[in-house]
C-alpha positions as CSV (number, residue, x, y, z in Angstrom):
1,X,91.1,61.5,-21.3
2,X,92.1,58.9,-24.3
3,X,95.1,60.1,-25.6
4,X,97.2,58.7,-29.1
5,X,100.9,58.9,-29.0
6,X,104.2,58.2,-31.0
7,X,107.3,57.2,-29.0
8,X,110.9,58.4,-30.8
9,X,114.5,57.4,-30.7
10,X,116.6,60.8,-31.2
11,X,120.2,59.4,-30.1
12,X,118.5,57.6,-27.5
13,X,116.8,60.7,-25.9
14,X,113.4,58.8,-25.8
15,X,110.7,61.3,-26.9
16,X,107.1,60.7,-26.6
17,X,104.8,62.9,-28.8
18,X,101.0,63.2,-28.1
19,X,99.0,63.8,-31.4
20,X,95.6,64.0,-29.7
21,X,94.7,67.8,-28.8
22,X,95.4,68.6,-25.0
23,X,94.6,72.1,-23.7
24,X,97.9,74.2,-23.0
25,X,97.1,74.6,-19.1
26,X,96.8,70.7,-18.7
27,X,100.0,69.7,-20.6
28,X,102.7,70.0,-17.8
29,X,100.1,67.6,-15.9
30,X,99.4,65.2,-18.7
31,X,103.2,64.7,-19.3
32,X,104.1,64.0,-15.4
33,X,101.8,61.3,-15.8
34,X,102.8,60.1,-19.6
35,X,106.5,60.1,-17.7
36,X,105.2,58.3,-14.9
37,X,103.6,55.8,-17.1
38,X,106.5,55.3,-19.3
39,X,109.9,55.7,-17.3
40,X,112.2,55.0,-20.5
41,X,110.4,58.3,-21.8
42,X,112.9,61.2,-21.1
43,X,110.6,64.5,-22.4
44,X,106.8,64.4,-23.9
45,X,105.8,67.2,-26.6
46,X,101.9,68.0,-27.9
47,X,101.4,68.0,-31.5
48,X,99.0,71.3,-32.5
49,X,97.8,72.7,-35.7
50,X,100.2,75.4,-36.6
51,X,99.5,79.3,-36.9
52,X,102.4,80.2,-39.1
53,X,102.1,79.9,-42.8
54,X,104.0,77.3,-44.4
55,X,104.2,75.2,-41.5
56,X,103.0,71.7,-41.3
57,X,102.5,71.1,-37.7
58,X,103.2,73.0,-34.0
59,X,105.2,71.0,-31.4
60,X,104.7,72.0,-28.0
61,X,107.0,71.1,-25.5
62,X,106.1,70.0,-21.8
63,X,107.3,73.0,-20.6
64,X,107.0,75.6,-23.2
65,X,110.9,75.1,-24.2
66,X,112.8,74.2,-27.1
67,X,113.9,70.9,-28.0
68,X,116.0,70.2,-30.8
69,X,115.6,66.1,-30.6
70,X,111.6,66.4,-30.5
71,X,111.8,68.9,-33.3
72,X,113.6,66.1,-35.4
73,X,111.0,63.5,-33.9
74,X,108.1,65.6,-34.7
75,X,109.7,66.3,-38.2
76,X,109.9,62.5,-38.5
77,X,106.6,61.7,-37.5
78,X,105.2,63.8,-40.8
79,X,107.5,62.0,-42.6
80,X,106.2,58.7,-41.3
81,X,102.4,59.9,-41.4
82,X,102.6,61.6,-45.2
83,X,104.7,58.8,-47.0
84,X,107.6,61.5,-47.0
85,X,110.9,60.2,-49.1
86,X,109.8,56.7,-48.9
87,X,111.8,55.6,-52.0
88,X,114.9,54.5,-49.6
89,X,118.3,55.9,-48.3
90,X,119.5,57.2,-52.0
91,X,116.3,59.3,-52.2
92,X,116.9,63.2,-51.9
93,X,116.6,64.6,-48.4
94,X,113.5,66.0,-47.3
95,X,113.1,69.6,-46.1
96,X,110.1,69.9,-43.5
97,X,109.1,73.1,-42.0
98,X,107.4,73.1,-38.6
99,X,106.4,75.8,-35.6
100,X,108.0,75.0,-32.4
101,X,107.8,76.2,-28.9
102,X,110.5,78.3,-28.0
103,X,111.6,78.9,-31.4
104,X,110.7,82.6,-33.8
105,X,109.4,81.5,-36.8
106,X,109.2,78.5,-39.0
107,X,112.4,75.8,-37.8
108,X,113.7,73.9,-40.7
109,X,114.3,70.2,-40.6
110,X,116.3,68.3,-43.2
111,X,115.8,64.4,-43.0
112,X,116.8,61.5,-45.4
113,X,116.1,57.8,-44.7
114,X,119.1,55.5,-43.0
115,X,119.7,52.3,-44.4
116,X,119.3,50.8,-41.3
117,X,115.8,52.4,-40.8
118,X,114.7,55.4,-39.0
119,X,116.1,58.7,-40.5
120,X,119.1,61.2,-40.4
121,X,118.0,64.5,-39.4
122,X,119.3,67.9,-39.1
123,X,117.7,70.6,-37.5
124,X,118.1,74.6,-37.0
125,X,118.4,75.8,-33.7
126,X,117.4,78.9,-32.0
127,X,120.7,81.1,-31.2
128,X,121.8,81.8,-27.9
129,X,120.3,85.1,-26.1
130,X,123.6,85.2,-24.4
131,X,126.5,83.6,-23.6
132,X,127.4,84.5,-19.6
133,X,128.3,82.6,-16.4
134,X,126.2,81.5,-13.6
135,X,127.5,80.5,-10.0
136,X,126.9,77.0,-8.9
137,X,127.6,76.1,-5.3
138,X,131.0,74.1,-4.5
139,X,131.9,75.0,-8.1
140,X,132.1,78.5,-8.5
141,X,131.5,80.2,-12.1
142,X,130.8,78.3,-14.9
143,X,129.9,79.0,-18.8
144,X,126.1,79.5,-19.0
145,X,124.6,79.6,-22.5
146,X,121.0,81.3,-22.4
147,X,118.5,80.7,-24.7
148,X,114.6,81.4,-24.8
149,X,113.3,79.3,-22.0
150,X,116.5,77.4,-21.4
151,X,119.8,77.9,-19.7
152,X,122.7,75.2,-20.1
153,X,125.5,75.2,-17.6
154,X,128.8,73.7,-18.5
155,X,130.5,72.1,-15.7
156,X,133.8,70.3,-16.1
157,X,133.1,66.7,-15.5
158,X,135.4,66.4,-12.6
159,X,134.1,68.9,-11.0
160,X,130.7,67.9,-9.9
161,X,129.1,64.1,-9.1
162,X,126.0,63.3,-10.7
163,X,124.3,63.0,-7.4
164,X,125.4,66.8,-6.4
165,X,124.3,68.1,-10.2
166,X,120.9,66.4,-9.3
167,X,120.7,68.6,-5.8
168,X,121.9,71.5,-7.6
169,X,119.6,71.9,-10.6
170,X,116.5,72.8,-9.1
171,X,117.8,76.2,-7.0
172,X,119.9,76.7,-9.9
173,X,117.0,77.0,-12.1
174,X,115.1,78.7,-9.9
175,X,118.2,81.3,-9.2
176,X,118.4,81.7,-12.9
177,X,114.8,82.6,-13.2
178,X,114.8,80.0,-16.2
179,X,111.6,78.0,-17.4
180,X,114.1,75.0,-17.9
181,X,117.8,74.3,-17.1
182,X,120.5,72.0,-17.7
183,X,124.2,70.9,-15.9
184,X,126.2,69.6,-18.7
185,X,129.3,67.8,-17.3
186,X,131.8,68.5,-19.9
187,X,134.9,66.2,-20.5
188,X,136.6,68.3,-23.0
189,X,139.6,65.9,-23.6
190,X,137.1,63.2,-24.8
191,X,134.2,65.9,-26.7
192,X,131.9,64.3,-24.5
193,X,128.9,65.3,-21.7
194,X,126.8,64.0,-19.7
195,X,123.4,66.2,-19.8
196,X,120.7,66.8,-16.8
197,X,117.9,69.0,-17.9
198,X,114.9,70.1,-15.3
199,X,111.8,71.5,-16.5
200,X,110.1,73.4,-14.0
201,X,106.6,73.6,-14.7
202,X,106.7,69.7,-14.6
203,X,109.5,69.8,-11.7
204,X,111.5,67.0,-13.5
205,X,115.5,66.3,-13.4
206,X,116.4,63.9,-16.1
207,X,119.8,62.8,-16.8
208,X,119.1,62.5,-20.6
209,X,120.9,59.9,-23.1
210,X,121.2,62.7,-25.9
211,X,120.5,66.6,-25.8
212,X,120.1,68.4,-28.6
213,X,119.8,71.8,-27.1
214,X,122.9,71.0,-24.7
215,X,124.8,70.0,-27.9
216,X,123.9,73.5,-29.3
217,X,124.8,75.2,-26.2
218,X,128.2,73.5,-26.2
219,X,128.8,74.4,-30.2
220,X,128.1,77.9,-29.2
221,X,130.2,77.8,-26.3
222,X,133.2,76.5,-27.9
223,X,132.8,79.1,-31.3
224,X,132.5,82.0,-28.9
225,X,135.9,80.6,-27.1
226,X,137.7,80.4,-30.5
227,X,136.0,83.4,-32.2
228,X,135.4,81.3,-35.2
229,X,133.3,78.8,-36.5
230,X,133.1,75.2,-34.8
231,X,131.9,71.9,-35.8
232,X,132.2,69.3,-33.3
233,X,131.0,65.3,-33.0
234,X,129.6,65.5,-29.2
235,X,129.6,62.1,-27.8
236,X,126.5,61.6,-25.0
237,X,125.4,58.2,-23.3
238,X,122.8,57.4,-26.3
239,X,125.5,58.3,-29.0
240,X,127.0,61.5,-30.9
241,X,125.0,64.6,-32.0
242,X,127.1,66.6,-34.0
243,X,126.8,70.5,-33.8
244,X,127.6,73.2,-36.5
245,X,128.3,76.8,-35.1
246,X,128.9,79.9,-37.5
247,X,130.4,82.8,-35.7
248,X,129.8,86.1,-37.7
249,X,130.8,89.6,-36.4
250,X,131.5,88.7,-32.8
251,X,128.2,86.4,-32.4
252,X,126.4,83.2,-33.1
253,X,124.7,83.6,-36.5
254,X,123.9,79.9,-37.2
255,X,123.5,76.9,-35.3
256,X,122.5,73.6,-36.5
257,X,122.5,69.7,-34.9
258,X,122.4,66.3,-37.0
259,X,121.5,63.3,-35.2
260,X,119.1,60.0,-36.2
261,X,115.6,59.5,-35.5
262,X,113.5,56.4,-35.5
263,X,110.2,55.3,-34.6
264,X,109.8,53.0,-31.6
265,X,106.2,52.4,-30.5
266,X,102.8,53.9,-31.2
267,X,99.5,53.5,-29.3
268,X,96.8,55.0,-27.2
269,X,96.2,55.5,-23.4
270,X,93.9,56.8,-20.6
271,X,94.9,59.4,-18.7
């Protein structure tokens, strides 16, 4: 099978998007092979025709999960392909609507050109189904932010080593009965975290350089703790992602992340 693809850098969370049609049942296998062949790639998404009116395309992630950074990459793919906002850094922001796995309805993405190249992007995020707790062996009870398709557990950075997190995440995902799972080693003082994400269908665990859904999970958790709106700049190994969580009548009512995205590579390969 010959595949056309592009590789994107959304806050160093390197994302490969396949633009050649691939049957859903084959996507996890194809994604695993692509990640093996491209070790710098942290996740794979597949671009498909959209079914929802108003959506320019559908992004189907390799495990059926939602990913904010990949959504931002798909929006940039559209902008580059269609010549959106090519007037330079001072051009008005462009709004693009996508259909994305793990997100109900149309996902709104806002893009504007960066002076240094690439795009600044703001993406609506799905709202958490629940903010609860999970049990981690050796750590105890930790906050767990549950989205459709992925659950993120927030762990104090000094409570767990990276090897311990890597050993724990697969059984944690099984125990949570989630399609994907994250362990976020969070340093509250530094407003930073290191995200480890496990995807069940591909059996891959990756220390991501920047995690959009993890940023959203932390923003939602912080808002729930204060009982009010939360805006935070969250440092990650690849850079900073901004999150804005709105709190209304005891729940998260809106959630967005903002970062940057740039095209790194485009090509084709045989799988």
